[in-house]
Backbone as JSON, one array per atom type, in Angstrom:
{
  "sequence": "XXXXXXXXXXXXXXXXXXXXXXXXXXXXXXXXXXXXXXXXXXXXXXXXXXXXXXXXXXXXXXXXXXXXXXXXXXXXXXXXXXXXXXXXXXXXXXXXXXXXXXXXXXXXXXXXXXXXXXXXXXXXXXXXXXXXXXXXXXXXXXXXXXXXXXXXXXXXXXXXXXXXXXXXXXXXXXXXXXXXXXXXXXXXXXXXXXXXXXXXXXXXXXXXXXXXXXXXXXXXXXXXXXXXXXXXXXXXXXXXXXXXXXXXXXXXXXXXXXXXXXXXXXXX",
  "N": [[75.33, 146.52, 120.66], [75.57, 149.01, 121.81], [77.2, 150.38, 124.61], [79.13, 148.42, 124.63], [82.65, 147.97, 124.67], [84.4, 149.77, 122.23], [86.74, 148.78, 121.15], [86.5, 146.04, 121.29], [84.52, 145.53, 119.41], [85.64, 146.47, 116.98], [88.02, 145.07, 116.95], [87.19, 142.52, 116.41], [86.78, 142.16, 113.72], [88.02, 140.75, 110.75], [88.48, 141.47, 108.16], [88.5, 144.22, 105.8], [85.88, 146.7, 105.28], [83.24, 146.55, 102.79], [83.17, 149.07, 101.31], [83.49, 152.39, 99.89], [86.75, 153.82, 100.12], [87.45, 155.57, 103.04], [88.45, 157.66, 105.68], [87.13, 158.22, 108.92], [86.55, 160.59, 111.45], [89.0, 161.3, 114.02], [92.55, 160.74, 114.53], [92.78, 159.35, 116.95], [90.22, 158.72, 117.59], [88.19, 157.3, 115.84], [87.44, 155.64, 112.69], [87.74, 153.38, 109.84], [86.66, 153.13, 106.64], [86.44, 150.82, 103.93], [89.14, 149.9, 103.89], [92.45, 149.23, 102.64], [94.56, 146.4, 102.28], [97.93, 146.17, 103.22], [100.1, 144.35, 101.27], [101.59, 141.37, 102.55], [104.25, 140.93, 101.93], [106.4, 142.79, 99.87], [108.21, 144.21, 97.06], [110.01, 145.93, 98.32], [109.48, 145.87, 101.03], [108.38, 144.39, 104.17], [105.58, 143.35, 106.02], [105.24, 143.27, 109.49], [104.71, 141.15, 112.44], [102.33, 139.64, 111.79], [100.26, 138.29, 113.0], [98.81, 140.13, 114.4], [97.2, 141.4, 112.58], [97.21, 144.05, 111.58], [97.9, 145.38, 109.3], [96.53, 147.21, 107.6], [95.15, 149.97, 105.83], [94.35, 153.33, 104.64], [94.16, 153.68, 101.06], [95.99, 155.7, 100.21], [97.85, 155.58, 102.26], [98.94, 153.05, 101.94], [100.14, 153.42, 99.46], [102.01, 155.37, 100.16], [103.74, 153.85, 101.76], [104.76, 152.06, 99.87], [106.17, 153.9, 98.27], [108.01, 155.16, 100.07], [109.43, 152.94, 101.02], [110.72, 152.08, 98.73], [112.51, 154.16, 98.35], [114.0, 153.84, 100.7], [115.22, 151.42, 100.15], [117.24, 152.16, 98.51], [119.2, 153.05, 100.13], [122.43, 152.47, 101.55], [122.91, 149.25, 102.89], [120.28, 148.75, 103.47], [117.52, 146.86, 102.62], [114.99, 147.67, 102.25], [112.01, 148.35, 104.01], [110.85, 147.4, 107.26], [107.61, 147.07, 108.26], [105.59, 148.07, 110.87], [102.73, 148.38, 112.94], [99.81, 149.52, 111.27], [96.76, 149.97, 110.86], [93.78, 148.35, 112.19], [91.56, 146.1, 110.34], [89.18, 147.57, 110.01], [89.87, 149.87, 111.15], [89.46, 151.94, 114.01], [89.41, 151.74, 117.68], [92.11, 149.87, 119.13], [92.6, 146.49, 120.24], [94.8, 146.11, 121.89], [97.51, 148.19, 122.94], [98.1, 150.97, 120.95], [96.65, 154.29, 121.26], [96.11, 155.84, 119.11], [96.21, 155.38, 115.54], [93.74, 154.82, 114.36], [92.36, 155.5, 112.04], [93.53, 154.61, 109.74], [95.69, 156.1, 108.84], [98.1, 156.25, 110.11], [101.41, 155.04, 110.6], [103.72, 152.7, 111.79], [107.15, 152.4, 111.57], [109.85, 150.28, 111.5], [113.01, 150.68, 113.12], [115.01, 148.92, 112.58], [117.34, 148.01, 110.18], [116.4, 146.31, 107.3], [117.82, 143.29, 106.32], [116.97, 141.15, 104.97], [114.19, 140.24, 102.94], [112.6, 138.07, 102.97], [111.46, 136.92, 105.18], [109.83, 134.47, 107.13], [106.37, 134.01, 108.24], [106.55, 133.1, 110.92], [109.13, 133.94, 111.64], [108.73, 136.67, 111.56], [107.21, 137.08, 113.77], [108.99, 136.52, 115.78], [111.34, 138.03, 115.5], [112.84, 141.12, 116.54], [112.77, 144.72, 116.56], [115.41, 147.21, 116.83], [116.69, 149.31, 119.4], [117.35, 152.78, 119.17], [118.2, 154.57, 121.04], [120.05, 156.35, 123.59], [120.89, 157.05, 127.01], [118.26, 157.21, 128.07], [116.86, 158.26, 125.96], [117.86, 160.77, 125.46], [119.98, 160.97, 123.73], [121.16, 159.64, 120.55], [122.21, 156.25, 119.92], [125.0, 154.07, 119.07], [123.96, 152.61, 116.98], [122.5, 154.24, 115.4], [122.4, 155.73, 112.19], [123.58, 157.57, 109.27], [121.84, 156.75, 107.3], [119.4, 156.26, 108.62], [118.72, 158.9, 109.19], [118.35, 159.88, 106.56], [116.17, 158.37, 105.65], [114.11, 159.08, 107.43], [114.04, 161.78, 106.75], [113.21, 161.63, 104.06], [110.67, 160.59, 104.46], [109.47, 162.71, 105.84], [109.55, 164.72, 103.94], [107.69, 163.99, 102.08], [104.74, 165.22, 100.72], [102.34, 164.32, 101.76], [102.7, 163.77, 104.4], [101.92, 164.57, 107.7], [103.1, 164.73, 110.25], [105.9, 163.35, 112.08], [106.7, 161.12, 114.62], [109.31, 160.73, 116.89], [111.96, 159.67, 119.09], [113.36, 162.11, 121.42], [116.22, 162.5, 121.29], [116.91, 161.69, 118.71], [115.7, 163.58, 117.06], [117.15, 165.88, 117.86], [119.71, 165.11, 117.06], [119.36, 164.96, 114.28], [118.85, 167.64, 113.77], [121.36, 168.71, 114.33], [122.9, 167.51, 112.35], [121.86, 168.18, 109.86], [122.57, 169.91, 106.96], [121.51, 171.08, 104.78], [118.44, 172.11, 103.27], [116.16, 172.85, 105.79], [113.48, 172.72, 106.21], [111.83, 170.45, 106.38], [112.27, 169.48, 108.91], [110.46, 170.55, 110.65], [108.26, 168.87, 110.67], [109.09, 166.68, 112.08], [108.73, 165.43, 115.18], [109.48, 165.41, 118.66], [108.77, 162.69, 120.85], [107.61, 160.57, 123.51], [108.96, 157.24, 123.95], [109.14, 155.57, 120.84], [111.68, 154.78, 119.88], [112.36, 152.3, 119.0], [110.96, 152.26, 116.73], [109.8, 154.6, 114.24], [107.07, 156.88, 113.91], [104.86, 157.59, 111.46], [102.55, 160.0, 110.57], [99.97, 160.62, 108.44], [98.37, 163.26, 106.6], [94.84, 163.99, 106.39], [93.24, 162.56, 103.57], [92.73, 164.22, 100.39], [89.52, 165.55, 99.93], [88.32, 163.98, 101.86], [85.85, 164.33, 103.73], [84.9, 163.58, 106.23], [87.07, 163.28, 107.85], [89.35, 164.23, 110.41], [91.88, 166.44, 110.71], [94.93, 166.69, 112.61], [96.03, 169.57, 114.46], [98.37, 171.71, 112.77], [102.01, 171.43, 113.11], [103.92, 173.7, 115.25], [105.31, 176.78, 113.92], [108.58, 176.97, 112.38], [111.7, 175.07, 112.82], [111.62, 173.43, 115.03], [113.76, 172.61, 116.57], [114.81, 173.79, 118.93], [112.77, 173.23, 120.72], [112.99, 170.43, 120.84], [115.5, 170.24, 122.03], [114.81, 171.16, 124.53], [113.24, 169.02, 125.45], [115.27, 167.1, 125.69], [116.84, 168.27, 127.68], [115.09, 168.08, 129.84], [115.0, 165.35, 130.13], [117.62, 164.78, 130.93], [117.86, 166.39, 133.15], [115.61, 166.02, 135.12], [112.65, 167.67, 136.22], [111.67, 168.25, 139.66], [109.12, 166.19, 141.15], [105.76, 167.4, 141.2], [104.18, 168.01, 144.13], [101.56, 168.75, 144.39], [100.25, 168.01, 142.16], [97.42, 166.82, 140.41], [96.07, 163.5, 140.72], [96.34, 161.24, 138.02], [93.46, 160.58, 136.05], [91.7, 157.49, 135.69], [91.81, 155.95, 132.51], [89.08, 156.07, 130.33], [87.46, 153.58, 128.5], [86.72, 153.72, 125.04], [83.46, 153.78, 123.6], [81.09, 152.79, 121.03], [79.47, 154.97, 120.81], [81.12, 157.1, 121.25], [82.44, 157.52, 118.9], [82.54, 158.69, 115.44], [79.37, 158.89, 113.71], [79.34, 157.45, 111.33], [80.81, 155.21, 111.83], [79.29, 153.12, 112.81], [78.07, 152.14, 110.49], [80.39, 151.3, 109.19], [81.15, 149.15, 110.8], [78.95, 147.46, 110.41], [78.88, 146.94, 107.72], [79.41, 144.65, 105.02]],
  "CA": [[76.5, 147.32, 120.31], [75.65, 150.11, 122.77], [77.81, 150.04, 125.87], [80.27, 147.51, 124.45], [83.87, 148.68, 124.33], [84.58, 149.82, 120.78], [87.89, 147.96, 120.74], [86.03, 144.66, 121.11], [83.76, 145.48, 118.16], [86.54, 146.62, 115.83], [89.02, 144.01, 116.99], [86.61, 141.24, 115.98], [86.71, 142.08, 112.25], [89.25, 140.24, 110.12], [88.58, 142.02, 106.81], [87.99, 145.57, 105.64], [84.48, 146.8, 104.88], [83.04, 146.67, 101.34], [82.73, 150.45, 101.1], [84.53, 153.26, 99.35], [87.76, 154.11, 101.13], [87.26, 156.86, 103.69], [88.67, 157.71, 107.12], [86.14, 159.0, 109.65], [86.97, 160.98, 112.78], [90.38, 161.71, 114.26], [93.52, 159.65, 114.63], [92.58, 158.61, 118.2], [88.79, 158.54, 117.83], [87.63, 157.19, 114.51], [87.38, 154.33, 112.06], [88.23, 153.38, 108.46], [85.86, 152.38, 105.68], [87.1, 150.4, 102.7], [90.6, 149.86, 104.05], [93.25, 148.36, 101.78], [95.57, 145.64, 103.03], [99.31, 146.17, 102.73], [100.55, 142.97, 101.08], [102.5, 140.95, 103.61], [105.6, 141.11, 101.42], [106.49, 143.49, 98.59], [109.59, 144.28, 96.55], [110.91, 146.68, 99.21], [108.96, 145.92, 102.41], [107.65, 143.28, 104.77], [104.73, 143.67, 107.17], [105.68, 142.48, 110.64], [103.69, 140.78, 113.43], [101.11, 139.41, 111.01], [99.2, 137.79, 113.86], [98.0, 141.25, 114.89], [96.29, 141.82, 111.5], [97.16, 145.51, 111.6], [98.52, 145.89, 108.07], [95.43, 147.78, 106.84], [95.16, 151.43, 105.86], [93.8, 154.02, 103.48], [95.02, 153.46, 99.89], [97.11, 156.66, 100.22], [98.84, 155.09, 103.22], [99.62, 151.92, 101.3], [101.01, 153.99, 98.43], [103.13, 156.02, 100.86], [104.68, 152.8, 102.17], [105.45, 151.61, 98.65], [107.08, 154.95, 97.82], [109.1, 155.35, 101.02], [110.27, 151.74, 101.11], [111.58, 152.06, 97.55], [113.61, 155.09, 98.65], [114.84, 153.22, 101.73], [116.0, 150.33, 99.55], [118.41, 152.74, 97.85], [120.19, 153.38, 101.15], [123.37, 151.37, 101.79], [122.62, 148.38, 104.02], [118.84, 148.61, 103.65], [116.8, 146.23, 101.52], [113.66, 148.28, 102.22], [111.5, 148.69, 105.33], [109.96, 146.53, 108.02], [106.46, 147.88, 108.62], [104.85, 147.63, 112.05], [101.28, 148.58, 112.93], [99.1, 150.59, 110.56], [95.45, 149.96, 111.52], [92.98, 147.15, 112.06], [90.86, 146.09, 109.05], [88.19, 148.64, 109.93], [90.35, 150.94, 112.02], [88.86, 151.94, 115.34], [90.3, 151.46, 118.82], [92.75, 148.56, 119.07], [92.47, 145.64, 121.43], [95.97, 146.37, 122.74], [98.5, 149.13, 122.42], [97.94, 152.37, 120.58], [95.42, 155.09, 121.31], [95.89, 156.36, 117.75], [96.15, 154.34, 114.5], [92.33, 154.42, 114.24], [91.71, 155.87, 110.77], [94.3, 154.11, 108.61], [96.62, 157.13, 108.35], [99.3, 156.18, 110.95], [102.28, 153.91, 110.24], [104.94, 152.48, 112.56], [108.22, 151.88, 110.72], [110.92, 149.79, 112.36], [114.36, 151.23, 112.99], [115.92, 147.85, 112.18], [117.56, 147.95, 108.73], [116.16, 144.96, 106.78], [118.83, 142.61, 105.52], [116.24, 140.14, 104.19], [112.77, 140.47, 102.74], [111.96, 136.77, 102.8], [111.16, 136.37, 106.5], [108.59, 133.69, 107.24], [105.49, 134.54, 109.27], [107.08, 132.79, 112.26], [110.27, 134.82, 111.9], [108.24, 138.03, 111.78], [106.72, 137.15, 115.15], [110.1, 136.34, 116.72], [112.36, 139.07, 115.36], [112.51, 142.41, 117.15], [113.52, 145.87, 116.09], [116.48, 147.61, 117.73], [116.55, 150.66, 119.94], [118.32, 153.77, 118.72], [118.4, 155.61, 122.05], [121.0, 156.28, 124.7], [120.56, 157.97, 128.1], [116.81, 157.34, 128.19], [116.31, 159.0, 124.82], [118.49, 162.08, 125.29], [120.94, 160.89, 122.63], [121.15, 158.43, 119.75], [123.32, 155.34, 120.24], [125.91, 153.77, 117.95], [123.23, 151.98, 115.89], [121.95, 155.31, 114.55], [123.26, 155.92, 111.02], [123.08, 158.57, 108.31], [120.71, 156.2, 106.54], [118.19, 156.55, 109.39], [118.44, 160.31, 108.94], [117.85, 160.08, 105.19], [114.85, 157.76, 105.52], [113.19, 159.97, 108.13], [113.94, 162.99, 105.94], [112.38, 161.32, 102.91], [109.29, 160.46, 104.95], [108.96, 164.04, 106.2], [109.44, 165.55, 102.74], [106.5, 163.61, 101.31], [103.71, 166.21, 101.06], [101.21, 163.71, 102.47], [103.03, 163.6, 105.81], [101.54, 165.65, 108.63], [104.16, 164.79, 111.26], [106.58, 162.1, 112.41], [107.08, 161.06, 116.02], [110.54, 159.99, 117.15], [112.46, 160.05, 120.43], [113.96, 163.45, 121.36], [117.62, 162.5, 120.89], [117.01, 161.56, 117.26], [115.39, 164.89, 116.48], [118.27, 166.78, 118.11], [120.83, 164.68, 116.21], [119.05, 165.38, 112.92], [119.04, 169.09, 113.73], [122.8, 168.96, 114.3], [123.54, 166.96, 111.16], [121.3, 168.7, 108.62], [123.32, 171.04, 106.42], [120.77, 171.64, 103.65], [117.12, 172.65, 103.57], [115.72, 172.36, 107.1], [112.03, 172.88, 106.34], [111.18, 169.19, 106.74], [112.44, 169.2, 110.34], [109.25, 170.97, 111.37], [107.33, 167.74, 110.8], [109.66, 165.63, 112.94], [108.38, 165.89, 116.51], [109.89, 164.52, 119.73], [107.7, 162.08, 121.64], [108.08, 159.46, 124.35], [109.07, 155.99, 123.22], [109.53, 155.81, 119.45], [113.11, 154.57, 119.64], [112.44, 151.07, 118.22], [110.31, 152.58, 115.47], [109.28, 155.97, 114.15], [105.63, 156.86, 113.63], [104.47, 158.55, 110.43], [101.12, 160.35, 110.55], [99.63, 161.28, 107.19], [97.23, 164.16, 106.62], [93.6, 163.47, 105.8], [93.28, 162.62, 102.1], [91.9, 165.24, 99.74], [88.12, 165.2, 99.76], [87.8, 163.14, 102.96], [85.13, 165.32, 104.54], [84.67, 163.11, 107.59], [88.36, 163.06, 108.52], [89.74, 165.39, 111.2], [93.33, 166.6, 110.82], [95.55, 167.27, 113.8], [96.55, 170.92, 114.23], [99.74, 171.63, 112.22], [103.06, 171.72, 114.08], [104.28, 175.12, 115.33], [106.24, 177.27, 112.9], [110.0, 176.79, 112.69], [112.21, 173.71, 112.67], [111.35, 172.65, 116.23], [114.98, 172.08, 117.19], [114.91, 174.27, 120.31], [111.81, 172.45, 121.5], [113.57, 169.11, 121.06], [116.57, 170.41, 123.02], [114.13, 171.25, 125.82], [112.92, 167.65, 125.84], [116.51, 166.44, 126.12], [117.23, 168.85, 128.97], [114.21, 167.54, 130.89], [115.4, 163.96, 130.36], [118.89, 164.78, 131.66], [117.66, 167.11, 134.42], [114.16, 165.99, 135.32], [112.16, 168.54, 137.29], [111.14, 167.48, 140.81], [107.67, 165.96, 141.03], [104.88, 168.39, 141.82], [103.37, 167.31, 145.15], [100.16, 169.17, 144.29], [99.69, 167.59, 140.88], [96.29, 165.89, 140.59], [96.31, 162.14, 140.27], [95.73, 161.0, 136.7], [92.2, 159.83, 136.07], [91.74, 156.26, 134.89], [91.36, 156.14, 131.13], [87.81, 155.43, 130.01], [87.47, 152.93, 127.19], [85.77, 154.28, 124.08], [82.35, 152.98, 123.09], [80.71, 153.21, 119.67], [78.85, 156.3, 120.91], [82.18, 158.11, 121.25], [83.03, 157.59, 117.56], [81.64, 159.28, 114.44], [78.19, 158.08, 113.39], [79.62, 156.57, 110.2], [81.51, 153.99, 112.27], [78.3, 152.04, 112.91], [77.97, 151.57, 109.14], [81.63, 150.6, 108.91], [81.08, 147.87, 111.5], [77.86, 146.61, 109.91], [79.09, 146.65, 106.3], [80.03, 143.34, 104.71]],
  "C": [[76.69, 148.46, 121.31], [76.27, 149.62, 124.08], [78.98, 149.09, 125.78], [81.51, 148.34, 124.11], [84.12, 148.61, 122.83], [85.73, 148.93, 120.33], [87.48, 146.5, 120.55], [85.29, 144.52, 119.78], [84.69, 145.54, 116.95], [87.59, 145.52, 115.79], [88.51, 142.67, 116.49], [86.62, 141.08, 114.47], [88.07, 141.69, 111.67], [89.49, 140.81, 108.74], [88.07, 143.45, 106.8], [86.53, 145.56, 105.2], [84.38, 146.98, 103.36], [82.42, 148.02, 101.03], [83.83, 151.21, 100.37], [85.48, 153.65, 100.46], [87.55, 155.5, 101.71], [87.61, 156.74, 105.17], [87.62, 158.61, 107.77], [86.67, 159.31, 111.05], [88.43, 161.38, 112.83], [91.26, 160.49, 114.49], [93.31, 158.78, 115.86], [91.1, 158.44, 118.54], [88.08, 158.47, 116.48], [87.6, 155.77, 114.0], [87.75, 154.49, 110.58], [87.32, 152.51, 107.6], [86.72, 151.99, 104.48], [88.61, 150.38, 102.78], [91.23, 148.91, 103.04], [94.27, 147.63, 102.64], [96.94, 145.83, 102.39], [99.71, 144.72, 102.5], [101.64, 142.6, 102.08], [103.96, 141.12, 103.21], [105.52, 141.82, 100.07], [107.94, 143.58, 98.17], [110.54, 145.0, 97.49], [110.34, 146.79, 100.63], [108.5, 144.54, 102.85], [106.82, 143.82, 105.92], [105.08, 142.71, 108.3], [104.49, 142.16, 111.56], [102.33, 140.55, 112.76], [99.96, 138.92, 111.87], [98.3, 138.91, 114.39], [96.98, 141.72, 113.86], [96.11, 143.34, 111.51], [97.84, 146.13, 110.37], [97.44, 146.37, 107.09], [95.48, 149.3, 106.94], [94.43, 152.01, 104.67], [94.71, 153.74, 102.28], [96.18, 154.44, 99.78], [98.23, 156.19, 101.14], [99.64, 153.94, 102.62], [100.58, 152.43, 100.22], [102.22, 154.69, 99.05], [104.19, 154.98, 101.25], [105.45, 152.28, 100.97], [106.52, 152.62, 98.23], [108.27, 155.08, 98.76], [110.01, 154.13, 101.08], [111.19, 151.62, 99.9], [112.76, 153.01, 97.73], [114.55, 154.5, 99.69], [115.74, 152.15, 101.13], [117.21, 150.85, 98.78], [119.49, 153.17, 98.84], [121.14, 152.21, 101.38], [122.98, 150.56, 103.03], [121.14, 148.16, 104.28], [118.24, 147.96, 102.41], [115.42, 146.84, 101.32], [113.26, 148.65, 103.63], [110.74, 147.52, 105.93], [108.84, 147.42, 108.57], [105.75, 147.26, 109.82], [103.37, 147.94, 111.88], [100.87, 149.74, 112.02], [97.76, 150.74, 111.27], [94.85, 148.56, 111.42], [92.18, 147.22, 110.75], [89.79, 147.17, 108.9], [88.58, 149.81, 110.84], [89.77, 150.8, 113.4], [89.88, 151.67, 116.43], [90.84, 150.03, 118.75], [92.58, 147.8, 120.37], [93.61, 145.86, 122.41], [96.8, 147.46, 122.1], [97.94, 150.51, 122.17], [96.59, 152.99, 120.94], [95.09, 155.61, 119.93], [95.8, 155.19, 116.77], [94.71, 153.92, 114.2], [91.72, 154.68, 112.87], [92.54, 155.47, 109.54], [95.32, 155.07, 108.05], [97.89, 157.21, 109.21], [100.08, 154.93, 110.6], [103.46, 153.87, 111.21], [105.97, 151.81, 111.66], [109.42, 151.52, 111.59], [112.24, 150.49, 112.07], [115.37, 150.18, 112.51], [116.11, 147.84, 110.66], [117.33, 146.52, 108.21], [117.34, 144.46, 105.95], [118.19, 141.59, 104.58], [114.79, 140.58, 104.06], [112.05, 139.17, 102.42], [111.71, 136.11, 104.15], [109.85, 135.6, 106.46], [107.66, 134.36, 108.26], [106.0, 134.28, 110.7], [108.26, 133.69, 112.61], [109.81, 136.24, 112.19], [107.62, 138.2, 113.17], [107.88, 137.17, 116.14], [111.12, 137.47, 116.67], [111.89, 140.35, 116.04], [113.3, 143.52, 116.48], [114.62, 146.19, 117.1], [116.26, 149.04, 118.18], [117.68, 151.55, 119.45], [118.76, 154.72, 119.84], [119.51, 155.28, 123.03], [120.57, 157.32, 125.74], [119.07, 158.29, 128.12], [116.2, 158.2, 127.09], [116.9, 160.37, 124.62], [119.42, 162.1, 124.08], [120.65, 159.65, 121.79], [122.32, 157.55, 120.2], [124.09, 155.0, 118.96], [125.21, 153.06, 116.8], [122.58, 153.0, 114.96], [122.91, 155.59, 113.41], [122.74, 157.08, 110.17], [121.9, 158.07, 107.48], [119.39, 156.4, 107.29], [117.76, 158.0, 109.15], [117.78, 160.49, 107.57], [116.46, 159.49, 105.01], [113.79, 158.6, 106.23], [112.98, 161.26, 107.34], [113.02, 162.75, 104.74], [110.91, 161.19, 103.31], [108.68, 161.82, 105.23], [108.74, 164.91, 104.96], [108.28, 165.15, 101.85], [105.37, 164.57, 101.68], [102.51, 165.64, 101.79], [101.45, 163.62, 103.97], [102.65, 164.82, 106.62], [102.61, 165.83, 109.7], [104.72, 163.4, 111.45], [106.98, 162.17, 113.87], [108.32, 160.19, 116.17], [111.1, 160.47, 118.48], [113.31, 161.33, 120.34], [115.4, 163.47, 120.86], [117.81, 162.38, 119.39], [116.71, 162.89, 116.58], [116.57, 165.84, 116.66], [119.46, 166.41, 117.23], [120.59, 165.1, 114.76], [119.22, 166.88, 112.75], [120.52, 169.45, 113.61], [123.41, 168.59, 112.95], [123.05, 167.58, 109.86], [122.04, 169.95, 108.16], [122.6, 171.71, 105.24], [119.47, 172.27, 104.1], [116.57, 172.02, 104.85], [114.2, 172.38, 107.26], [111.35, 171.61, 106.84], [111.27, 168.89, 108.23], [111.23, 169.61, 111.17], [108.3, 169.8, 111.62], [107.83, 166.66, 111.76], [109.56, 166.1, 114.39], [108.88, 164.9, 117.57], [108.68, 163.97, 120.48], [108.27, 160.89, 122.4], [108.05, 158.15, 123.57], [109.64, 156.26, 121.84], [111.05, 155.76, 119.24], [113.37, 153.21, 118.98], [111.81, 151.27, 116.84], [110.07, 154.08, 115.43], [107.86, 155.88, 113.59], [105.33, 157.97, 112.63], [102.96, 158.76, 110.51], [100.85, 161.14, 109.28], [98.43, 162.21, 107.4], [96.0, 163.47, 106.05], [93.69, 163.58, 104.28], [92.39, 163.73, 101.56], [90.47, 164.72, 99.58], [87.53, 164.34, 100.85], [87.12, 164.04, 103.99], [84.95, 164.88, 105.99], [85.92, 162.91, 108.4], [88.81, 164.35, 109.19], [91.26, 165.43, 111.33], [93.74, 167.07, 112.21], [96.0, 168.69, 113.45], [97.98, 170.83, 113.71], [100.78, 171.92, 113.3], [103.34, 173.22, 114.14], [105.26, 175.5, 114.23], [107.68, 177.03, 113.35], [110.41, 175.33, 112.61], [112.02, 172.84, 113.91], [112.58, 172.15, 116.97], [115.14, 172.54, 118.63], [113.95, 173.5, 121.22], [112.37, 171.07, 121.83], [114.7, 169.17, 122.08], [115.97, 170.53, 124.43], [113.72, 169.88, 126.34], [114.16, 166.94, 126.39], [116.95, 166.96, 127.48], [116.39, 168.28, 130.1], [114.49, 166.06, 131.15], [116.64, 163.91, 131.25], [118.76, 165.41, 133.05], [116.18, 167.17, 134.74], [113.72, 166.92, 136.44], [111.63, 167.7, 138.45], [109.64, 167.29, 140.65], [106.88, 167.03, 141.77], [104.0, 167.7, 142.85], [101.89, 167.65, 145.06], [99.51, 168.74, 142.97], [98.53, 166.62, 141.11], [96.65, 164.5, 140.08], [95.65, 161.93, 138.92], [94.45, 160.17, 136.83], [92.33, 158.56, 135.25], [91.17, 156.52, 133.49], [90.05, 155.39, 130.89], [87.89, 154.82, 128.61], [86.39, 153.53, 126.3], [84.67, 153.27, 123.76], [81.99, 153.49, 121.7], [80.09, 154.6, 119.69], [79.88, 157.42, 120.9], [82.73, 158.37, 119.85], [82.06, 158.26, 116.59], [80.51, 158.33, 114.08], [78.46, 157.09, 112.27], [80.24, 155.24, 110.63], [80.56, 152.84, 112.53], [78.17, 151.35, 111.56], [79.23, 150.79, 108.77], [81.62, 149.22, 109.57], [80.08, 146.92, 110.87], [78.01, 146.24, 108.44], [79.7, 145.26, 106.13], [81.46, 143.56, 104.3]]
}
């Protein structure tokens, strides 16, 4: 186990561990004991890309999806939600893609409004979400709707939510359109990508002593910050000729993760 890339060890497991549910470590350096599987299809959701086997999370995460998808299903034109990646069966670094999603508390939710919740596994591999961005993410495009706003708002207003990542133009549009209580906007943070889906990050569950929360977002609604992102997209600063070259990313090993992750891997 020593020296082997952690993503190979965690990516090999097809089922959750037979332990009490607990996230260990941080969102980008951790694992998940006793993960629950999001059922592939529910009354108001479908899990997508089943071949990836990433529809596993903490029970709080599964409950959040049930709750939010039921709210989404009340929006005109939405039958519920299409759910992208959560975590692998035992969390940990993924074989491909995300640096985060390691402790069962991150959820990717597609921007595509579901018209059907009876997609076959093959259809879930073939169908794609739709992009909401225009001008490289500076603005929303014509597919953005008030329903997207309301679903993101509902996700942010859930007290379990720590933050939501979405492309800058969406945050700025929500800032412009919100006429009521703006407190929830603090949790909605601009980030690169996130125009085919938005990313919900939940706080560590109560009593999860081995779980490490991210620092809370800065005070305020964050709208000026998002406008700054948009300005840099529209008017990119010139490259810094003295900027150091980025170092190659080192793959995580089991030694980089919390000690409990060895038990998570070895548990039946």
